[in-house]
N, C-alpha and C positions, 0 to 999 in steps of 0.2 A: 241412690247412694248419697243422700243429702248431707250425711254426717262427714263425708270425706272433704268436700269443699270447706266445710266449717272447720275441720281439723287443720286444713292447709292455711286458712286465714289465722287460726289460733297460733300456728307455728310462726308465721310471719310477724304477728304482734309480739310474740315472745322474744324474737330477735330484736325488735325495736326496743323492747323493755331492757334487754341486756345492754344494748348500745347506749341507752340513756344512763343506766347505772354506771357503766364504765366511764362515760364522759363526766358524770358528777364526781365519781371517785377520783378521776385524774385531776379535776379542778381542786379537790380537797388535798391531794398529794402535793400539788403545786403550791398551794397556800401554806401547807405545813412545812414545806422544805425551805421557806424563806427565813433567813437569819440564823440557820442552824450551822454549828461548826462542822458536824459530820452530815451535812444535808443530803437528802436524796438527790442523786444527779438529775439535772434538768431534763436530760433526754428521756427519763422514765415517764414523768407526767405528759411530756409532749407526745411520746409514742402512744400513750394511752388515748389521747384525742384521735390519733390516726386509727387506732384499733376500733374506737367507737364508730368512726366513719365507715370502716370496712364492714363492721357488723351490720350497720344500717343498710349498706348496699347489698349485703349477702342474704337478705331476708327471703329472696326468691330462688336461691340456688338449692342444690340437692340437700335433703334433710340429713342424709348420711354424712355429708361433709359439714353441715351446720353443727352436728354433734361435736366434731373435732374442734371447730371454731369456738363453740361455747366453752369447751374445756380449756382451750388456750386463753380465753377471756378470764375464766376462773383462775387459771394459773397466774395471769398478770396481776389480778387483784390481790391474790394471797401473797405473792412475792413482793409487790410494791408496798402492801400494808405491813408486812413483816419488816422490811427495811426501814419504813417510816417509823415504826415503833422502836426499832433498834437505834435509830438516830436520836431518839429522845431518851434512850437508856431504859426503856420499858420492857426489854426482853431480858429475862434472867441470864446471868452469866453462863449457867450450865447449858442453856439452850441457844446461846448466841452463835456457837459454832455451827448449829444446824440451819441457820438462816441462809438461804441461797443468795448468791451475789446479785446485786441490783440489775446487772446487765441481763440476767435471765428473764426479767420482766419484759424488757424490750425484745428479747429473743422470742418470747411468746407472741408478741405482736408480729414479728417477722414470719413466724410459722403460720399465724392466722392469715396474713396476706398471701403467703404461698398457697395455702389451701384454696383461698378465694380465686387466685390466678389459675390454678390447675383445673378448677371447676369448669372452665371454658374450653378445655382441650377435648376434642371429639371423642377419643377413646375413653377418657374419664367420664364423659357424659353417657357414653354407652353403658359403662359399668354401673353408674348411679341410676340409670333408667331401669336396669335389672334389679338393683338393690332397694330402691326407695319404696316401692309398693308395700313391702313388709313393715316399714316404719310408719306407714299411714294406716295400717290395719286397725279396724275398730272392733275386731272379734274379741270376745272376752279373754282376758289373760289368765284365766284360772284352769284352762283345759289340761295343761301339763304343769307339773311342779307347782301345784296349787298353793303351797306355802309361800311361794314367791309371787305368783300371779295375783293373789288377793291384794297385794300392795298397790296394784294399778288397775285402772278401769278398762284398759284395752291392751291387746297384744302389742300394738305399736308403741305405746308408752313404756311398757315393760322392756321392749327392745332398745329404746333410746336410753333408758336407765342402765341397762346392762352394758351397752357400748361405752357409756360415760364412765362406768365403774372400771371397765377394762382399760380405758385410756388413763384413768387416775392411777391404777396400780402400775402401769408401765412408767408413768412419770416418777412414781416413788422409786421404782427400780433403777431408773437413770440416776436419781439423786443418791441412791445407795452406791452405785458404781463410782460416783465422784468421791464419796467418803472412803471407799475402798482404795481409790487412787492415792488419796492423802495418807491413808494408813500404810501403803507401800513405802511412801517417802519416809514417814516417821519410824517405821520398823527398821528399814535399812540404815537410817541414820543412827539408830540405837545400836545396831550391829557394828557399824563403822567406829563408833565411839566406845564400843565395848561397855555400854551402859546397861547392866542387867535389869535394874529397876525399871528403866524406860521400856526395855524389851518386853518384860512380863506384863507391864501395864498395857502395852499395845495388844498383847495376846488376849489377856483376860477382860480388860475393860473397854477395849475398842473393837477388836475383831469378833469376839463372841456375841456382843449385842448386835453388831451389824449382821452377823450370820443369822441370828434368830429372826431379825426383821426381814432379811432376805428370804428365808424359808417361808415365813408367814405370807408374805406378799406373792411369792411364787405360787404357793398353793391356792391363795385367794384368786389370783389371776387365772390359774388353770381351771378352777371350779366354775367361776362365772363364765369364762370363755366357752367351756364345754357345754354348759347348760344353754348358753345363747345359741351355739351352733346347732344343737339338737332342735331347739324351738324354731329357729329360722328355717332349717331344712324341712321340718314337718310342714310349716306354713307354705313355703315356696313349692314343695313337691305337691301338696294338695291343690295349690293354686294352679299349677301347670296341668295336672291330670284333670282337674275340674273344667278348666278352659278347653282342654283338648277334647273332652267328651261332651260338653254342653253344646246344644244346638247342632249336634251331629258334625262337629268340626273335624273330628278324625276321619269321618266318612267323606266329607267334602274334600279334604286334603288329598285323599287317595283318588277320588273321582276326577279331580281337577289336575292331577299330575303334579301337585305341589307338595307331595308327601316327603317331608324332610326325612332323610334316611335314619332308621332305627330310633324312632321317638321314645321307645322304652329306655334306651341308654341315655338319651338326653334328659329324661325325667328322673331316672334313678341314679346315674353316675355323674352326669355333668352338673346337675344341681348341687350335689354334695361337693364336687371339686370346686365349683364357683364360690360357694360359701366359705370353704376352707381357705382357698387362696385369697379371697377378698379380705378376710379377717387377718390372716397371717401377714400378708403383704402390707396392708394399711397400718396395722399396729407396729410392725417392724420398721416401716418407713418413718412413722412418727417417732418411735424410740430412737432410731438412728439420727434423725434430725436433732432431737434434744441432746443426744450424746455428742454429736458433731459440734454443736455450739458450745456445750459445757467444756469439753476437753480441748477444743481449739483455743479457748481463752487460757486454760492451764498451760497448754503447749506453747502458746505465744509468749507467755510470761517466762517460761523456763528457757526458751531459746532466743529471747530478746537480746540483741547485741552480739549474737554469734556471727562469725565471719564465714564466708564460703570456703570450704576446704582448699588449702593451697593458695589462698589469696588473702588480701587484707581488707576485702570488701565486706562491710558490715551490712547484713540483711536482717531487718527487724522481723522477728517471728520466723526465723529460717526454717525450722522443722515443719511449720504449718504449710509453707509454700512447697516444701519437698513432698509432704503428704498429698497435697492437692495435685501436683504434677504427676506423681507416681500413680495415683488412683485414676486420673484423667486418661493417661496413656493406657492403663489397664482396661478401663471401661470401653474406650474406642476399639481396642484390639479384640476384646471379648465380643462386642457387637458384630464386628466384621467376621469373626470366626463362627459365631453361633446364630447368625440371622436365619439360615435355612431351617433351624429347628422348629420355628412356628408352624410352617407348612407341614413338616414331617410329623409333628405331634398331632396336627389336625387329621392327617391321613391315617395315622396309627389308630386313632379312635374309630375312624370309619371302617378300616379293614378288620379290626378286632370285632366290632359289632356285626359286620357282615358275616364273618365266619361263625360267630355264635348263632346268628339267625339261621344260617344254613344247617347247622346241627339241630336246632330246635325244629326247623321245618322237616328235616329228615325223620325226627322222632314222631312228628305229627302224621306223616304219610308213610310210616314204616311198612304197613301192610301192602300198599300199592307198589312200593319199591321192591318188596320181596316177590310179589306176584309177577312183576315185569322182569325179574332177575336183573334189577338195575344197580346192584351193588358196585360193579366196576365203574359204571358211569358216575355214580355218586362219589366214589373214592377219587375219581379224576377231578370232579368238581371241588371236593374238599381240599384236595392237594393244591388246586389252582388258587382257591381262596386263602389257604394257609401260606402258600408261597408269597402272596402279597404281604401278609403279616410279617413273615420272616425277612423278606427283602427290605421292607421299611424299617424293621427293627435293626437290621445291620446298618442301614443308612444312618439311623439315629445314633447307634453305637459309635460309628466312625466320627460323627460330628461331635458327640459328647466326649470322646477320647481326646479330641483336639481341644475342646473347651476345658475339660478337667485337667489335662496336662498343662495347659497354659495357666489355669487358675492356681493349681497347687504350686507350680514353680514361682509364680508371681507372689503368692502369699508367703512362701518360705523366704524369698529374697527380701521381703519387707521387714523380717525380724531383725536383720543386721543393720538396716538403715539408721535407726536412731543412735545405735552405738557408734556407727561410723562417724556421725556428725558430733555426738556429745562426748565420746570417749576422750578426745584430746583435752577437752575442758576439765574433765575429771582428773586427768594426770597433771594438769596445771593447777589443781586445787581451786578452780573457779566454781565448781559444783561439787556437792557431796554425793556419796554413794546412793543415798536416799533419793536425791534429785535425779540422779542418773536412771534409777529404776522407775521413778515416777514419770520421767520423760519418755522412757521406752514404752511404758504401759499406756501413757496418754497418746503417743504416736500410733500405737497399735489400735487404740479406740478410734482415733480420727481417721486413720487409713481404712479401718473396717467400715466405718460409716460412709466414707466417700466411695468405697469399693463395694457398697451394697449391691449395686447393679451387677457387678461381676459375679458375686457369690449367688445371686438370686436369678441369674439369667435363664437357666434351664426351667426354673419355676415360672418365671415370667413368660417364657415361650409356651409352656403348657397352659398357662392361664389365658393367654391370648387365644389359643386354639379352643379352649372351653367357652370363652366369651363368644367367639365366632359361631360355635355350634348352637349355643342358646339363642343368639340373635337370629340366626337363620331359622331356627325352630319357631321363635315368636313371629317372625315375618311370615312364615308359611301359615301359621294359625291365623294371623291377621288377615291375610288374603282370602283364606277359606271362610272366615267369619263374614266377610263382605258378600260372598257369593249368595245369591238368593235374597238379598236385602235391597239391592238397587234395581229399580224398574229397568226393563221389563223382567218380571219374575213370576213364578207361580204362587198365587196367594191362597192360603188355606184359612177359610173363615167359618164361623158358626152361623147357622141359619135356623129359622123356625120350622122349615119343611121337614117332613118325616121321610126324608130320602137323602142319600148322598148324591149331590148334584154337581155335575161337571159343566162348566161354562167356558166357551172360547179357549179351550185348553190347547196349548202348543208345547209339545215336549221336544227338547233339543238335546243333542249330545254336547259335551263340554266344548268342542271346537266349533259349535254353531250349526251343525247339520241337523235339520228337522227330521224327526222320525215318526211322530204321531200328531194328528190333528183331530180334535173333537169339538164340534160347535156346541152341542148340548147332549148330555147323557144323564138320565136319572136312574140311579140304583135304589129302587124303592125298598123300604123296610119290609122284611118278611118275604121278599122275593129272591130266592137263590138264583144266582147268575153264573153261567159258565162262559169264560172268555177263551177263545182259541184263535189260532192263526199260525202262520209259518214261523219257524225259528228265525230270530233276528228282526221280527216285525215290531218289537218295542213293548211286548206285553209286560215283561218284568219291570221295565223302566216306568211304564204307566202305573203299575201298582205302587212303585216307590214314590211317584208323584202324589198318588192318592194318600199314601201314608205320611206325606209331608216331609220326606227327606231328600227328594230329588230337586236340586235348585235351578236347573237349567230349563228355560222356557218362559211361557207366559200363560195368563188365564187364571181361572178361579176354580177352587174345589170347596164346596160348601158342605160342612158336616153338621148334622142336627145338633143343636145345643145340648150339652150334657151327655152326649153319646160318645162312646169310645170306638176306636178302630185299631185292630190288631192284625199285623201281617206276619205270616209264617213263610219264610223262604224255603227253597228246595233243600238247602243244606243248613240245618239249624245250628245255632251257637249254643254250646253246652259248657259252662264255666267249670273249672276244677273245684273240687271240694266234695262235701257229702251229697248224697243223692237228693236229700230233701231240698237243699238249696238249689240244685240243678233243675229240679222240677218246678220250684216256686218262681224261678227267674222269669221276668225281671223284678218280681216282688222279692222282698227280703225273706230269708229263711225264718220260718215261724209265722209267716203271714197266713198260712192255712194249717188247719189241724191235721194230724196224721191220718185220721179216719178218712177225711176227704181226699188226701193224697193217695191212700191205698185204693180207694174206690175208683179214682180216675185211672190209676195204673191197670187195674183189672179191666176197666172199660175199654182201654186202648190195646189190650192184648199183651201186657207186661206183668203178669201175675208173679213171675219169678223174682221181681224186684221189690215186692211189697214189704219184705222183711230186711231190706238193705238200706233203709233210709239214712242210717247213720254212717254208712260206709264212705270213707274218703277214697276217691279214685279219679283218674283222668277219664271221665265218662265219655268224652268225645272220641277217645280211642277204644275204650272198652266196649262200647255198643256198636253194633253194625249200623249201616246206613238206614235200613228199615226201622231198627229199634230207636235210632235217634229221631226219626220222623214221628214215630209213635209217641215218644216222650214230648216232642213239641206239641202234638195234638193234646196231650194230657195237660200241658200248661194252659192251652186255650180253654179247656174244660174247667179249669180252676179259675181263670181270669174272667170268664163270661163276658167277652166284649160284645158290643152291639153290632159291629160289623167285623167279620172275620175274612181276611183276604188270604187265600191259599195259593201260593205261587208254586205249583207243582209240588205241594207239600206232602204228597203221598206217592211220588213217582218211583220210590225205591221199593214199594210194596207190590205184591201180586194183586190181581183184580179182586180176589176173594177177601184178602186182608183190607184192601182199600174200601170195599163195600162195608165191611164191619166198622171201619173207622167213621165213615160218613154216617152210618146208622147211629153210632155212638154220639156223634156231634148233634145229629137231629134230636136224639132223645134227651141229651144233657143240656142242650142250648136251644130250646124251642123259640126263644125270643131273639136269637142271633141271626143276622142275615149273612149268608155265605156267598162269597164271590170267589170263584176258582179259576185258575189257569190250568189247563190240562189238555192232553191229546187223545186220551183213551175214549173210545165210544161209550164205554160203560158208565162214564161220569155223567152223561146226559140224564140218566134216570134220577139223579139227585138234585137236579136244577130245573127250574121252571122257565128259564129264559137263556137263550144263547146269543152271544155277541162275537162276531168274527172280525178280528182286526186284520183288514186286508190291505197290503201295500198296493198303491196305485201307480200309474205310469210315472209320476214325478218322484217315486221312491218313498213317499210319505204314507204311512198306514192310517186308515180311517175306519171307524167301527160300522159294522153292518148288522142290524138285528136280524136274526134268523128264527125260523119256526123251530119248535122243539122236535129235533130229530137226531139220530146218531151223528156224532162228530167224526168226520173222516180221520183216520189215523195219520199223524204227521202234519 
């Protein structure tokens, strides 16, 4: 993956370039503001130098957070430039009202500094560790929505561009909210003054254009956000299931006892929830910050000089402090009430998934349950599993009732607060009706921004549970991936010998108990071998070591170069779908022509299926155990491996059918070497060599070559 480090270096260099541009622009703003009557406030260019330093230091933080910082830098440059041009009278009068106040440039610097600060918080780092790999993806961006992907050379660059666009549209919507607030003031002033011309002007020439822009940017934000979430989910889902399946990680997780519960849910449900919550919460927090700063300034100006009710004490920006205190108390109380939700949401996901798995497993083993008359036992198990679901749901409901009851009450109480403090000034004619409405609306915006934690608490609790589930899943995969890579471990090598050679092999169980020792064993090409031994002696585990998936132990397995090894277990895996795909597995459907598939079906004794290749069914349940084993042999006849390991792969068949299958293998695969595990004496006729895996006094099984003779049953 040499391109990824190069991409990382490129991203860091880009942040350095942005820092240099911001520093140079700030120097220009500072120079241009000298000697001007309406000069750009000094704090704007000074804050620009601070922003440049922050951007330089931020070159190694999360790329997801750097996108936000880059957009804040762009916002600073645009706002500072617009105010500089306005100070020179270069902005047309018709557009002057649209220029954001200069303090918003410095606010952008504060936001960038806040993002840089939170990047060091552990939970934020956990989130960005999950999110960042997508933005570094070098996969072509044309796979989905190619009309968009062609604009970029990689999926990662397309992702960065889309997040930047989403941030930009949110900034525009915050700006439009400010304009709507000013419209409230002017509209109600027109009503108070009974000025019909001003009233209709505000309706037709202010409100309607603002409404059109609002709708356009809402739709634009929705479209880009939806496309982005689809692309991200596809990439992250594929990344997870590829990692889970590659190098037999899913198998190692189960063998090692590190199998995170319900990986299917973590890949399908938790990934979607993580992406949705990450984008929703991050963009909402960004918009709430911008809203907070913008409306705090408006609210401060409106309530500057107000006295605290019932006293003569003047408190500058009184309503701002009231909003801060109100939301702070609400936030603390909400957290205290809702803290248990995080654990309850985590358990709910687990209990729901366990219940679904029980139902799916019952469907898979329906015949066995019916034969054993196990319906009552299964109903009891299902009731127990569902009881956990319901009990936890009730606990969540109780907790959410407390949170929602508090939240609704707190929100409704906040409606009266601005009127309580501003009403007396309206009756004293110190403020107009428009200013009263503007102040109430601004107070609501500030309080909503400060109370974001309250309104989003249940979402944050579920989000934390989702993050925990994905992190534990990644940790489990990481531990499984290491198994079999750190010495001592079983090495599988290619060698020039015309034999599958086992050297100094030690096969262990996951907890370290040794079960098989082989100093040297050659399985020569063209020599069929039968392996037998008592149950539990390690025969199947030995075969898995030969196939390269058993990670515990040490030693070496040499496979002739360019030769293939295929293992057929006692219970074959048959994927859902059409029969053609089930027979072709693990090759893709279409890898073999229909004539070849029909021929092998007839050869293994499944002639009734030759005309059902296009039938979709759950063949793992539709076919009997013996038919499933026949189908597995049919796969081997198509694949033509050089070594075929049969782990009791015909145990569900009668002796006559088993003989037919072995004869079919011998006829169709004359160049394939058969190595079988079996207990039936009739199998000896199809093998030239017998190896007995015999447990010794120390409990470790070792191979003993035997003469060709019937194998004792058992």
